[in-house]
FIDOLO-602809 format. One record per residue (C-alpha): residue in one letter; x, y, z. Coordinates in Angstrom, 2 decimals, decimal comma, always signed. Layout:
// residues N
aa: A; px: X; py: Y; pz: Z
...
// end
This chain:
// residues 116
aa: M; px: -6,32; py: -1,31; pz: -15,90
aa: R; px: -3,26; py: +1,03; pz: -15,80
aa: K; px: -2,26; py: -0,17; pz: -12,42
aa: I; px: -2,51; py: -3,89; pz: -13,65
aa: L; px: -0,18; py: -3,00; pz: -16,55
aa: L; px: +2,35; py: -1,54; pz: -13,94
aa: L; px: +2,26; py: -4,44; pz: -11,61
aa: L; px: +2,49; py: -7,10; pz: -13,94
aa: P; px: +6,44; py: -6,17; pz: -14,53
aa: L; px: +7,03; py: -6,38; pz: -10,57
aa: I; px: +5,60; py: -10,05; pz: -10,55
aa: T; px: +8,26; py: -12,58; pz: -9,60
aa: F; px: +7,88; py: -14,62; pz: -12,69
aa: S; px: +10,95; py: -16,66; pz: -13,66
aa: A; px: +11,07; py: -16,07; pz: -17,53
aa: I; px: +12,57; py: -19,30; pz: -19,19
aa: S; px: +14,13; py: -20,68; pz: -22,30
aa: Y; px: +13,18; py: -24,10; pz: -22,15
aa: S; px: +14,67; py: -26,87; pz: -24,55
aa: Q; px: +12,58; py: -30,01; pz: -23,37
aa: N; px: +9,99; py: -30,82; pz: -25,95
aa: L; px: +6,93; py: -29,58; pz: -24,33
aa: D; px: +4,93; py: -32,04; pz: -26,70
aa: D; px: +6,07; py: -34,75; pz: -24,19
aa: L; px: +4,27; py: -33,24; pz: -20,94
aa: D; px: +0,83; py: -33,04; pz: -19,71
aa: S; px: -0,60; py: -29,73; pz: -21,09
aa: Y; px: -3,78; py: -27,80; pz: -19,56
aa: T; px: -5,35; py: -24,87; pz: -21,15
aa: V; px: -5,88; py: -21,74; pz: -19,10
aa: D; px: -9,40; py: -20,43; pz: -19,13
aa: E; px: -8,71; py: -17,00; pz: -17,17
aa: F; px: -6,25; py: -15,28; pz: -14,93
aa: Y; px: -6,97; py: -13,76; pz: -11,83
aa: K; px: -5,55; py: -11,48; pz: -9,07
aa: K; px: -6,38; py: -11,35; pz: -5,50
aa: V; px: -7,62; py: -8,26; pz: -4,05
aa: E; px: -7,62; py: -7,45; pz: -0,39
aa: L; px: -10,87; py: -5,64; pz: +0,75
aa: D; px: -11,31; py: -3,04; pz: +3,59
aa: R; px: -12,09; py: -4,44; pz: +7,05
aa: G; px: -15,85; py: -4,73; pz: +7,07
aa: T; px: -16,59; py: -5,35; pz: +3,24
aa: L; px: -19,88; py: -7,34; pz: +2,98
aa: D; px: -21,10; py: -9,77; pz: +0,42
aa: E; px: -24,61; py: -9,86; pz: -0,86
aa: D; px: -25,85; py: -11,90; pz: +1,91
aa: G; px: -24,30; py: -9,44; pz: +4,57
aa: N; px: -21,36; py: -11,64; pz: +5,43
aa: E; px: -18,00; py: -10,20; pz: +5,97
aa: I; px: -15,43; py: -10,88; pz: +3,01
aa: E; px: -11,66; py: -10,41; pz: +3,09
aa: Y; px: -10,77; py: -10,65; pz: -0,46
aa: I; px: -12,19; py: -10,95; pz: -4,03
aa: Y; px: -10,53; py: -12,32; pz: -7,17
aa: V; px: -10,83; py: -10,01; pz: -10,41
aa: K; px: -9,56; py: -10,93; pz: -13,95
aa: T; px: -6,13; py: -9,86; pz: -15,15
aa: K; px: -3,91; py: -10,30; pz: -17,76
aa: V; px: -0,36; py: -11,88; pz: -17,76
aa: D; px: +2,49; py: -10,69; pz: -20,27
aa: K; px: +3,05; py: -12,54; pz: -23,31
aa: G; px: +6,19; py: -15,22; pz: -22,74
aa: D; px: +7,58; py: -18,34; pz: -21,16
aa: Y; px: +7,52; py: -18,76; pz: -17,37
aa: K; px: +8,68; py: -21,42; pz: -15,14
aa: I; px: +6,12; py: -21,49; pz: -12,21
aa: D; px: +5,19; py: -23,72; pz: -9,03
aa: L; px: +1,57; py: -23,96; pz: -8,93
aa: T; px: -0,32; py: -24,64; pz: -5,50
aa: D; px: -4,17; py: -25,36; pz: -4,91
aa: G; px: -6,13; py: -22,38; pz: -4,41
aa: D; px: -9,97; py: -21,60; pz: -3,48
aa: G; px: -12,51; py: -23,50; pz: -5,37
aa: D; px: -11,17; py: -24,03; pz: -8,87
aa: L; px: -8,28; py: -21,92; pz: -8,97
aa: Y; px: -4,59; py: -22,58; pz: -8,52
aa: E; px: -2,18; py: -20,21; pz: -7,25
aa: V; px: +1,10; py: -19,25; pz: -8,87
aa: K; px: +3,29; py: -19,35; pz: -5,99
aa: D; px: +5,01; py: -16,50; pz: -4,30
aa: T; px: +2,52; py: -14,46; pz: -6,49
aa: N; px: -0,82; py: -12,67; pz: -6,53
aa: I; px: -1,78; py: -14,28; pz: -9,77
aa: Y; px: -4,42; py: -17,14; pz: -10,11
aa: I; px: -5,21; py: -19,69; pz: -12,78
aa: K; px: -8,61; py: -21,30; pz: -13,63
aa: F; px: -8,21; py: -24,08; pz: -16,28
aa: N; px: -10,50; py: -25,03; pz: -18,94
aa: G; px: -10,66; py: -28,72; pz: -17,71
aa: Y; px: -9,19; py: -30,59; pz: -14,76
aa: F; px: -5,78; py: -29,91; pz: -13,93
aa: G; px: -5,69; py: -32,17; pz: -10,77
aa: Y; px: -4,36; py: -31,93; pz: -7,21
aa: A; px: -1,26; py: -29,43; pz: -6,98
aa: G; px: -0,98; py: -29,51; pz: -3,38
aa: Y; px: +1,77; py: -27,65; pz: -2,02
aa: S; px: +3,50; py: -26,83; pz: -5,14
aa: K; px: +3,81; py: -28,55; pz: -8,55
aa: E; px: +6,42; py: -27,58; pz: -10,88
aa: C; px: +5,10; py: -26,18; pz: -14,35
aa: I; px: +5,99; py: -24,17; pz: -17,47
aa: M; px: +3,52; py: -21,79; pz: -18,36
aa: K; px: +3,21; py: -20,48; pz: -22,11
aa: V; px: +1,51; py: -16,97; pz: -22,54
aa: D; px: +0,61; py: -16,01; pz: -26,10
aa: Y; px: -1,71; py: -13,00; pz: -27,10
aa: Y; px: -4,93; py: -15,16; pz: -26,95
aa: S; px: -4,19; py: -18,02; pz: -25,10
aa: A; px: -2,29; py: -19,60; pz: -22,47
aa: K; px: -1,19; py: -23,03; pz: -21,65
aa: V; px: +0,42; py: -24,86; pz: -18,46
aa: Y; px: +2,66; py: -27,92; pz: -18,78
aa: K; px: +3,27; py: -30,31; pz: -15,84
aa: L; px: +7,01; py: -30,84; pz: -15,11
aa: E; px: +6,75; py: -33,90; pz: -12,87
// end
């Protein structure tokens, strides 16, 4: 946990102060944040298949961030140029190579607003 707290300030999120009314934008509630952890070569899953990485739950500091989302594995979306992944409560849709968004993180909840 201490490592996660030390790594979070190093994440290259761009904090913003955004004047547009966010109520006019499509919003999506974040279910969980994850980080991707690379595993040692030869690590196996429960079926004996080699795996290269896993996703572990993590926390993101409270604040407003301008982010670019891209499609990740399964139901996950990657915050571009970071090691943070997002799973939404509902359907976010296709993000493709990049979808510009605003992310507002509070103590007990987080929302992502599509800018496009």
